[in-house]
C-alpha positions as CSV (number, residue, x, y, z in Angstrom):
1,M,-74.9,148.9,-33.5
2,V,-71.9,148.9,-31.2
3,K,-71.6,151.6,-28.6
4,T,-68.0,152.7,-28.3
5,M,-65.9,155.1,-26.2
6,F,-64.9,156.8,-29.4
7,N,-68.5,157.9,-30.1
8,K,-68.9,159.3,-26.6
9,T,-65.5,161.0,-26.5
10,F,-65.3,162.6,-30.0
11,F,-69.0,163.0,-31.0
12,G,-70.9,162.9,-27.7
13,T,-73.3,160.3,-29.3
14,E,-74.6,156.9,-28.2
15,L,-74.3,155.3,-31.7
16,P,-71.9,155.6,-34.6
17,I,-74.4,157.2,-36.9
18,I,-73.8,160.5,-38.6
19,Q,-76.6,161.9,-40.8
20,A,-75.2,164.1,-43.5
21,P,-77.0,167.2,-44.8
22,M,-79.0,166.6,-48.1
23,A,-79.5,170.1,-49.6
24,G,-83.2,170.7,-49.7
25,V,-84.3,167.0,-49.9
26,Q,-85.0,166.8,-46.2
27,D,-86.5,169.0,-43.5
28,S,-85.6,169.2,-39.9
29,A,-87.7,166.1,-39.0
30,L,-84.9,163.7,-40.1
31,T,-82.2,165.6,-38.2
32,I,-84.3,165.6,-35.1
33,A,-85.1,161.9,-35.4
34,V,-81.4,160.9,-35.8
35,S,-80.4,163.1,-32.9
36,N,-83.2,161.7,-30.6
37,A,-82.1,158.2,-31.6
38,G,-78.5,158.8,-30.3
39,G,-76.8,159.7,-33.6
40,L,-75.2,163.0,-34.8
41,G,-77.8,164.9,-36.9
42,S,-76.6,167.8,-39.0
């Protein structure tokens, strides 16, 4: 993955990864994992 200034400036993330909500299919573990990895978990 490419780290860009856009990610840092607009999203405050290290990587250009946004994890979208999946209505009841996932629990908080996926969101936490994505956030800890440098992406934007929601």
